[in-house]
C-alpha positions as CSV (number, residue, x, y, z in Angstrom):
1,M,-0.1,-0.1,-0.1
2,S,0.9,3.8,-0.6
3,T,3.1,5.3,2.4
4,K,2.9,9.1,0.9
5,S,2.6,11.1,3.8
6,S,-0.7,12.5,2.7
7,R,-2.5,8.6,2.3
8,I,-2.8,6.0,5.5
9,P,-0.9,3.2,4.4
10,S,-4.5,0.7,5.4
11,L,-1.9,-2.2,6.5
12,T,-1.0,-1.1,10.5
13,T,1.9,-3.6,9.9
14,D,3.4,-0.3,8.1
15,L,1.9,2.6,10.2
16,R,-0.6,3.0,13.0
17,I,-2.9,5.6,13.5
18,I,-3.5,6.6,17.0
19,R,-4.8,10.0,19.2
20,D,-2.1,12.7,19.8
21,S,-2.5,14.5,23.3
22,P,-5.7,16.3,23.7
23,N,-6.1,20.1,24.1
24,E,-7.7,21.9,26.8
25,W,-11.2,21.1,25.5
26,G,-10.1,17.1,25.7
27,W,-10.3,17.0,22.0
28,S,-7.3,14.9,20.1
29,E,-6.2,15.0,16.4
30,L,-4.6,12.2,15.1
31,K,-1.4,11.4,14.2
32,F,0.9,8.2,13.0
33,A,2.8,5.7,14.8
34,E,5.4,2.9,14.0
35,G,4.0,0.0,12.5
36,E,3.5,-3.0,14.6
37,P,4.7,-6.3,12.5
38,H,3.4,-9.7,13.2
39,S,4.0,-11.3,16.8
40,E,5.8,-14.0,14.3
41,R,6.2,-15.7,10.9
42,V,4.4,-18.5,9.2
43,T,4.4,-20.6,6.4
44,G,2.7,-23.7,5.6
45,Q,-0.8,-24.5,3.7
46,V,-3.3,-22.0,3.4
47,L,-6.7,-23.2,4.8
48,A,-8.6,-19.8,4.1
49,C,-7.9,-16.1,3.5
50,F,-10.5,-13.8,4.2
51,W,-11.8,-10.3,5.4
52,H,-13.6,-9.3,8.5
53,I,-15.5,-6.2,8.9
54,T,-18.4,-5.8,11.3
55,D,-20.7,-3.0,12.6
56,L,-21.1,-0.7,9.8
57,H,-24.0,0.5,11.0
58,L,-25.4,2.2,7.8
59,C,-27.7,5.3,9.3
60,D,-30.5,6.9,7.9
61,A,-29.8,9.7,10.5
62,E,-32.6,11.7,9.0
63,S,-35.4,9.2,10.0
64,P,-37.8,9.7,12.7
65,S,-37.7,6.4,14.3
66,R,-34.2,7.1,16.0
67,L,-35.2,8.8,18.9
68,E,-31.8,10.3,19.6
69,Y,-33.1,12.0,22.6
70,L,-32.4,8.9,24.4
71,D,-28.4,9.4,24.0
72,R,-28.4,12.4,25.8
73,F,-29.3,10.2,29.1
74,S,-25.8,9.0,28.6
75,D,-23.9,11.9,27.9
76,P,-20.9,12.6,30.9
77,D,-23.5,15.3,32.6
78,S,-26.4,12.7,32.8
79,E,-27.6,12.1,36.1
80,V,-28.4,8.6,35.3
81,R,-25.5,7.6,33.1
82,D,-24.1,4.8,35.5
83,V,-27.5,3.3,34.9
84,M,-28.1,3.5,31.0
85,G,-24.8,3.1,30.4
86,D,-23.4,3.7,26.4
87,I,-26.9,4.1,24.6
88,G,-25.7,5.0,20.9
89,T,-28.6,5.8,19.5
90,Y,-26.7,9.4,18.4
91,R,-23.2,9.5,17.5
92,P,-21.6,12.8,15.7
93,Q,-20.2,10.5,12.9
94,E,-23.7,8.9,11.9
95,I,-23.8,11.3,9.0
96,L,-21.3,9.5,7.3
97,T,-21.4,5.5,7.6
98,V,-22.0,5.2,4.1
99,Q,-18.8,6.9,3.1
100,V,-17.0,4.4,5.7
101,A,-18.1,1.9,4.3
102,V,-17.5,2.8,0.7
103,N,-13.9,3.8,1.7
104,M,-13.5,0.5,3.4
105,I,-14.9,-1.5,0.6
106,N,-12.5,0.2,-1.5
107,T,-9.3,-0.6,0.5
108,V,-10.4,-4.0,0.4
109,N,-10.7,-4.3,-3.3
110,A,-6.7,-2.8,-3.5
111,L,-5.9,-6.0,-1.9
112,D,-5.4,-8.8,-4.0
113,V,-3.6,-11.8,-1.4
114,G,-2.9,-11.9,2.3
115,P,0.3,-10.0,3.6
116,M,1.6,-12.8,5.4
117,T,1.4,-15.9,3.1
118,G,0.4,-14.3,0.0
119,A,-2.5,-16.1,-0.7
120,P,-5.8,-15.5,-2.6
121,I,-8.1,-13.4,-0.6
122,N,-11.3,-16.0,-0.8
123,A,-14.0,-13.9,0.8
124,I,-15.5,-11.1,2.8
125,L,-17.2,-12.0,6.1
126,V,-19.3,-9.2,7.5
127,T,-20.8,-9.9,11.2
128,G,-23.7,-7.9,11.1
129,D,-25.5,-4.6,12.4
130,I,-24.9,-3.8,8.7
131,T,-28.2,-1.4,9.1
132,D,-28.4,1.3,11.8
133,N,-32.5,0.8,12.6
134,A,-33.5,-2.4,10.8
135,Q,-34.9,0.0,7.9
136,R,-35.0,-0.9,3.7
137,N,-33.5,2.2,3.0
138,E,-30.7,0.8,4.9
139,L,-30.5,-2.6,3.8
140,N,-30.9,-1.3,0.4
141,W,-28.1,1.1,0.6
142,Y,-26.2,-2.5,1.8
143,S,-27.1,-4.7,-1.1
144,T,-25.5,-1.5,-3.3
145,L,-22.6,-1.5,-1.4
146,I,-22.0,-5.2,-2.1
147,S,-23.2,-5.0,-5.9
148,G,-21.8,-2.0,-6.3
149,G,-23.7,1.4,-8.0
150,L,-24.8,4.6,-6.8
151,I,-26.0,4.7,-3.0
152,V,-28.2,8.5,-2.1
153,P,-27.5,8.5,1.8
154,A,-30.7,10.7,2.4
155,S,-34.3,10.1,3.1
156,G,-37.5,12.5,3.1
157,G,-38.2,12.0,-0.8
158,E,-37.7,15.4,-3.1
159,K,-36.6,17.4,0.1
160,S,-34.0,19.7,-0.2
161,S,-32.5,20.1,2.9
162,W,-31.5,18.1,6.0
163,H,-34.0,17.1,8.7
164,G,-31.5,15.5,11.0
165,V,-31.2,16.3,14.5
166,S,-28.4,18.4,13.2
167,D,-30.1,21.1,11.4
168,V,-30.1,24.6,12.3
169,E,-33.9,25.5,11.9
170,N,-34.7,23.2,15.0
171,W,-31.8,24.1,17.6
172,D,-31.0,21.7,19.8
173,E,-27.3,22.5,21.3
174,R,-27.0,18.4,22.5
175,Y,-26.3,17.9,19.2
176,W,-22.8,18.7,16.9
177,H,-23.6,20.7,14.0
178,P,-21.0,21.1,11.5
179,D,-22.0,24.4,10.0
180,G,-21.4,26.4,13.9
181,P,-24.6,28.0,15.6
182,P,-27.0,29.9,13.0
183,G,-26.5,34.0,14.1
184,S,-25.7,35.2,17.6
185,V,-26.8,31.5,18.8
186,E,-24.1,30.1,20.9
187,P,-22.4,26.9,19.9
188,D,-23.5,23.6,20.7
189,R,-22.8,21.7,23.6
190,P,-19.9,19.1,22.0
191,T,-18.0,22.7,20.7
192,R,-18.2,24.2,23.2
193,V,-17.5,21.8,25.5
194,Y,-15.7,19.0,24.2
195,G,-14.0,21.2,21.6
196,Y,-15.5,19.9,18.2
197,P,-14.5,21.9,15.2
198,K,-16.7,23.2,12.1
199,F,-17.1,21.7,8.6
200,P,-19.2,23.6,6.8
201,G,-21.2,22.4,4.3
202,L,-20.5,18.8,5.5
203,I,-24.2,17.7,6.3
204,E,-26.0,18.9,2.7
205,K,-22.5,16.5,1.2
206,A,-22.8,13.8,3.8
207,R,-26.3,13.6,1.7
208,E,-25.1,13.4,-1.8
209,G,-25.1,10.3,-3.8
210,V,-22.0,7.8,-3.5
211,V,-20.5,5.6,-6.1
212,S,-20.0,2.1,-4.7
213,P,-17.8,-0.2,-6.8
214,G,-18.9,-3.7,-5.2
215,V,-17.0,-5.9,-3.8
216,R,-14.5,-8.0,-6.0
217,Y,-14.8,-11.3,-3.5
218,P,-17.8,-13.2,-2.5
219,T,-19.8,-11.7,0.4
220,L,-20.7,-13.8,3.9
221,S,-23.1,-11.6,5.3
222,V,-24.3,-12.2,8.9
223,H,-27.5,-11.2,10.9
224,G,-27.4,-8.4,14.0
225,N,-29.3,-7.2,16.2
226,H,-29.7,-3.9,14.2
227,D,-31.0,-5.4,11.4
228,A,-34.3,-6.8,13.3
229,L,-34.8,-4.2,15.9
230,L,-35.3,-0.3,16.3
231,Q,-31.6,0.6,17.4
232,G,-30.8,-3.0,17.8
233,T,-33.2,-3.0,20.9
234,V,-37.0,-2.3,19.9
235,P,-39.0,-4.6,17.9
236,P,-41.2,-3.3,15.1
237,S,-44.8,-2.7,15.8
238,L,-47.3,-0.9,13.9
239,E,-47.1,2.3,15.9
240,L,-43.7,2.4,15.2
241,R,-43.7,2.1,11.3
242,T,-46.3,4.8,11.1
243,L,-43.5,6.9,13.0
244,S,-40.7,5.9,11.3
245,V,-42.2,6.7,7.4
246,G,-44.4,9.4,9.0
247,S,-43.8,13.2,9.2
248,E,-43.1,13.8,13.1
249,V,-39.8,13.4,15.2
250,I,-40.2,12.7,18.9
251,I,-37.8,15.0,20.5
252,G,-37.9,14.3,24.3
253,L,-39.8,12.8,27.0
254,P,-43.5,12.7,27.5
255,V,-44.8,14.9,29.8
256,G,-44.3,14.2,33.9
257,Q,-42.1,10.7,32.5
258,S,-38.7,10.4,34.9
259,S,-35.4,9.4,32.5
260,M,-35.4,6.3,34.7
261,A,-38.8,5.0,32.5
262,L,-36.6,4.6,29.4
263,L,-34.5,1.9,30.8
264,P,-37.1,-0.9,28.6
265,S,-36.0,1.6,25.6
266,V,-32.1,0.9,26.1
267,A,-32.5,-3.1,27.4
268,P,-29.8,-5.5,26.5
269,H,-32.4,-8.2,27.7
270,G,-36.6,-8.4,27.1
271,P,-39.0,-7.0,27.3
272,A,-38.1,-3.7,24.9
273,Y,-40.1,-1.1,24.2
274,Y,-40.3,2.9,24.0
275,I,-42.2,4.9,26.1
276,H,-43.3,8.2,24.2
277,D,-47.0,8.7,24.0
278,S,-49.6,11.4,22.9
279,T,-47.4,14.3,24.8
280,S,-44.0,13.3,23.7
281,P,-42.5,16.8,22.4
282,R,-42.3,16.6,18.3
283,K,-41.2,18.3,15.6
284,P,-42.2,18.4,12.1
285,T,-40.2,16.3,9.3
286,T,-40.7,14.7,6.0
287,S,-42.6,11.7,5.2
288,D,-40.9,8.6,3.9
289,S,-42.1,5.6,2.6
290,M,-38.7,3.6,2.2
291,R,-38.1,4.0,5.9
292,D,-40.1,1.2,6.4
293,F,-38.7,-1.9,8.5
294,I,-37.5,-4.8,7.2
295,E,-39.8,-7.6,7.2
296,V,-38.9,-11.5,8.6
297,G,-37.5,-13.1,5.4
298,E,-36.5,-9.8,3.6
299,F,-33.0,-9.8,5.2
300,A,-32.0,-13.2,4.3
301,E,-33.5,-12.8,0.9
302,S,-31.5,-9.7,0.2
303,I,-28.5,-11.9,1.4
304,G,-28.8,-14.6,-0.8
305,E,-30.1,-17.2,1.4
306,E,-33.4,-18.8,2.7
307,K,-32.7,-18.0,6.1
308,N,-30.6,-15.7,8.3
309,Y,-28.2,-19.1,9.3
310,W,-26.6,-20.5,7.1
311,T,-23.6,-22.5,5.5
312,R,-20.5,-21.7,2.8
313,T,-17.4,-23.8,2.1
314,V,-14.4,-20.4,2.1
315,G,-11.4,-22.3,1.1
316,R,-10.7,-24.9,2.6
317,V,-12.8,-24.4,5.4
318,Y,-16.6,-25.0,6.2
319,F,-18.0,-21.9,7.5
320,I,-21.8,-21.9,10.0
321,C,-23.3,-19.1,10.5
322,L,-25.5,-18.0,13.8
323,D,-28.5,-15.6,14.0
324,T,-28.4,-14.8,17.2
325,V,-31.1,-12.2,17.3
326,N,-33.4,-12.3,19.7
327,P,-36.5,-11.1,17.6
328,H,-38.4,-10.4,20.9
329,G,-36.4,-8.0,21.7
330,G,-32.9,-6.4,23.6
331,W,-29.4,-6.0,22.5
332,Q,-28.0,-9.0,23.6
333,G,-28.8,-12.7,22.3
334,S,-29.6,-15.9,21.9
335,I,-30.7,-18.8,19.7
336,D,-33.4,-20.8,19.3
337,S,-33.8,-24.9,20.0
338,A,-34.7,-25.5,16.2
339,Q,-31.5,-23.5,15.3
340,F,-29.5,-25.0,18.0
341,A,-30.6,-28.4,16.4
342,W,-29.6,-27.4,13.2
343,L,-26.4,-26.7,14.7
344,K,-25.8,-29.6,16.0
345,D,-26.5,-31.3,12.9
346,E,-24.5,-29.7,10.4
347,L,-21.5,-30.2,13.6
348,D,-22.0,-34.2,13.0
349,T,-22.1,-34.1,9.4
350,H,-18.8,-32.1,9.2
351,V,-16.5,-33.6,11.1
352,D,-14.2,-34.3,8.5
353,Q,-14.0,-30.6,7.6
354,Y,-12.2,-27.6,9.7
355,I,-14.9,-25.2,10.8
356,V,-15.3,-21.6,11.6
357,V,-18.2,-20.7,13.0
358,T,-19.3,-17.1,12.8
359,S,-22.5,-15.1,14.6
360,H,-23.2,-11.3,15.0
361,H,-22.9,-11.9,18.9
362,P,-19.6,-13.0,20.5
363,S,-20.3,-15.6,23.3
364,P,-20.4,-13.3,25.9
365,A,-23.1,-11.4,24.5
366,I,-25.4,-14.2,24.0
367,T,-27.3,-14.0,27.5
368,N,-30.8,-12.6,26.4
369,D,-33.3,-15.6,27.3
370,Y,-36.5,-13.4,26.8
371,T,-39.4,-14.7,24.5
372,A,-43.0,-13.6,24.1
373,V,-43.9,-16.9,23.3
374,P,-44.4,-19.3,26.7
375,S,-43.3,-22.7,24.8
376,E,-40.2,-20.9,22.9
377,V,-36.8,-21.8,24.5
378,R,-34.0,-19.2,24.0
379,I,-30.4,-21.2,24.1
380,L,-27.3,-18.9,25.4
381,G,-23.4,-18.5,24.6
382,A,-22.3,-21.0,27.6
383,E,-24.7,-23.7,26.2
384,I,-23.8,-22.8,22.4
385,L,-19.6,-22.7,23.6
386,D,-19.8,-26.2,25.6
387,L,-21.3,-27.9,21.7
388,L,-18.7,-26.3,19.8
389,L,-15.9,-27.5,22.3
390,K,-17.0,-31.2,21.7
391,Y,-15.9,-30.3,18.6
392,P,-11.8,-30.3,17.5
393,N,-12.3,-29.5,14.5
394,V,-14.1,-26.3,15.1
395,I,-11.2,-24.2,15.4
396,A,-12.5,-20.3,15.6
397,W,-15.7,-18.2,16.3
398,V,-15.7,-15.1,14.7
399,A,-18.1,-12.2,15.6
400,G,-18.8,-8.3,16.1
401,H,-21.4,-6.6,18.2
402,I,-18.9,-5.2,20.9
403,H,-17.3,-2.6,18.8
404,F,-13.8,-4.4,19.9
405,N,-10.5,-5.9,18.6
406,A,-10.6,-8.9,21.3
407,A,-10.1,-12.5,21.7
408,I,-10.6,-15.5,24.0
409,M,-8.7,-18.8,23.9
410,H,-11.2,-21.0,25.2
411,E,-9.3,-24.6,26.4
412,R,-10.3,-28.0,25.7
413,G,-8.4,-30.5,27.0
414,D,-5.1,-30.6,25.0
415,S,-6.8,-28.0,22.1
416,W,-8.2,-24.5,22.2
417,L,-10.8,-22.8,20.1
418,L,-10.1,-18.7,19.3
419,E,-13.0,-16.5,19.8
420,V,-12.2,-13.3,18.2
421,T,-13.9,-10.1,17.7
422,T,-13.3,-6.8,15.2
423,S,-13.7,-2.9,16.1
424,S,-16.9,-1.3,14.3
425,L,-16.6,0.6,11.1
426,V,-18.9,3.3,13.2
427,D,-16.6,3.7,16.5
428,W,-13.0,4.2,16.8
429,P,-10.7,3.1,15.5
430,Q,-12.9,1.9,12.5
431,Q,-11.0,-1.0,11.3
432,G,-11.4,-4.5,9.7
433,R,-8.8,-7.1,9.5
434,I,-7.5,-9.6,7.1
435,F,-7.5,-13.2,8.6
436,E,-5.1,-16.4,7.2
437,I,-5.7,-19.6,8.2
438,V,-2.7,-21.8,8.0
439,R,-1.9,-25.5,8.3
440,S,1.8,-25.5,10.0
441,K,3.9,-28.0,11.5
442,G,1.3,-29.9,12.9
443,K,-0.7,-27.1,14.3
444,I,-3.4,-24.4,12.6
445,G,-1.6,-20.6,12.7
446,I,-4.6,-18.1,12.7
447,V,-3.4,-15.2,11.9
448,S,-4.5,-11.4,12.1
449,T,-4.2,-8.4,10.3
450,V,-5.7,-4.7,11.1
451,V,-6.5,-2.8,8.5
452,D,-8.1,1.0,8.3
453,H,-10.1,2.3,6.2
454,D,-7.7,4.1,3.7
455,S,-8.2,7.9,3.9
456,P,-5.9,10.9,4.6
457,L,-5.0,11.2,8.4
458,T,-6.0,14.8,8.6
459,P,-9.4,15.6,6.7
460,N,-8.6,17.3,3.1
461,W,-10.9,20.4,3.9
462,S,-11.4,24.4,4.1
463,P,-14.1,26.2,3.1
464,E,-12.9,26.4,-0.4
465,V,-12.1,22.9,-1.0
466,E,-15.2,20.5,-2.5
467,F,-15.7,17.4,-0.1
468,N,-14.9,13.8,-1.3
469,L,-15.2,10.3,-0.5
470,E,-11.7,10.2,1.6
471,S,-12.3,13.2,3.3
472,M,-15.8,12.3,4.6
473,A,-14.5,9.3,5.8
474,S,-11.2,11.1,7.5
475,I,-13.6,13.3,8.9
476,S,-15.4,10.2,10.5
477,R,-13.0,8.4,12.0
478,L,-11.5,11.8,13.8
479,L,-15.0,12.3,15.0
480,A,-15.2,8.3,16.7
481,A,-11.8,9.1,18.3
482,N,-13.3,12.2,19.9
483,D,-16.3,10.5,21.4
484,Y,-17.4,13.1,24.2
485,R,-19.2,10.3,26.0
486,R,-16.0,8.3,26.5
487,R,-13.4,10.6,26.9
488,E,-13.6,9.9,30.7
489,Q,-14.0,6.3,30.3
490,S,-10.3,6.1,28.5
491,P,-9.8,2.6,28.9
492,L,-12.9,1.6,26.6
493,N,-11.2,3.5,24.2
494,E,-8.0,0.9,24.8
495,L,-10.6,-2.0,24.3
496,R,-11.6,-0.7,21.1
497,E,-8.4,-0.7,19.5
498,G,-7.5,-4.0,21.7
499,A,-4.3,-4.7,22.8
500,P,-1.2,-5.8,20.6
501,E,-1.9,-9.1,21.7
502,V,-5.1,-9.1,19.8
503,R,-4.2,-7.2,16.7
504,N,-1.7,-8.5,14.6
505,T,-1.1,-11.5,15.9
506,V,-0.9,-15.4,15.5
507,W,-3.0,-17.4,17.3
508,W,-2.3,-21.1,17.1
509,V,-4.8,-24.2,17.8
510,S,-4.2,-27.9,17.5
511,D,-4.9,-29.3,14.0
512,P,-7.1,-32.3,14.7
513,F,-6.4,-33.8,11.4
514,T,-2.9,-34.6,12.2
């Protein structure tokens, strides 16, 4: 990859991107750091070589059903922050998710072979939360992202201007406004308190069409909680569909309602529901039927599968995909008993093949046993993991959801099962991975290389310079690195990056066929 100073070498073995020292508002620019070479070199028979990206959160940031106001209850000055946790219904960079995704696809397409072995890349694995709010227009953007073509990341029909929370006509100081305040109004809180910069014109530029080249490799798509539930938490309903396609946006709590009543709106386990009513304050927007929610079966159809769980052969490895979304609500996962029986049957049928299991949720997040159907049993991560550990040919479990570069090695007698996640494309550090699975000296080496999307370190911006795709992706990464809700919890940002031992590294597991 290019090592010119004006462009980022995508492979973090060459150069890394890190945050610089913060200024008086806590804002940090980004800078280059030395690359992080692999922990060791591996040679041998390559079984599979594939990309892993996850949690794109392709976001219709103008949608009325996102309820961004919920997120302010996890702001640093919120009295209920410790109870609510990290909500995530609003991110300043969410207006640029399509631009980041297209830029990452350009990065994916630029590499022909694995960086360690030089083996041809077999596929790209996308482990869920592809959409942000389970909307049909967001899913259509993903389909075009993969197949290639023009994506217009806007909604509201033929309206001429932005109608999201950052518009200046309905000023709310809790949201970041790239254009700055209107007239003599004080700057918004992200700017005034946390040092956010101005990027005049960014809002309108962000809703212009972007051309995706399409992915040059076979694409394996996994179902995530944001692909089925509103904000990854609340099941769709007729009332919520009406809100989503309609002409009003809810902007605050119902009259007389306590913030603590919001807990079911952000629940990790069901039941999950929104509490708004006829007294909830609202503002006008433009209606759009394409904001309707994805129907049951529509996600699977869009990715060319019969169900949201599937199997595929990648190189010499058999992939088993689980659908860990709990359709009854809550952002943590589980599977039903029918899928669990299907998983066992697949494992029994393919005992003579190397197997990689993939899902959106990793096993520690598969904890949501809530069901609205009394006769239904939900299977949790511990039971799934116990099953997988009985099959020594299951060498890895690849997931997303937690937005961290992280890994766990599960011991089973004298062998191991690797479980690994990759950071999201919406939060810092906005990276993907390349995995190379190598049979070497009686063991299986799983080689990881972390990759940045190839955009400038510093946004190429001035009021006179027109925005382009790379600049907008660069702005998104800079905003993600400065999320004001996480600055007081600096260890969380370090968790998102992951320690060196879970980035450019090699994990070794036993070869069951030696």
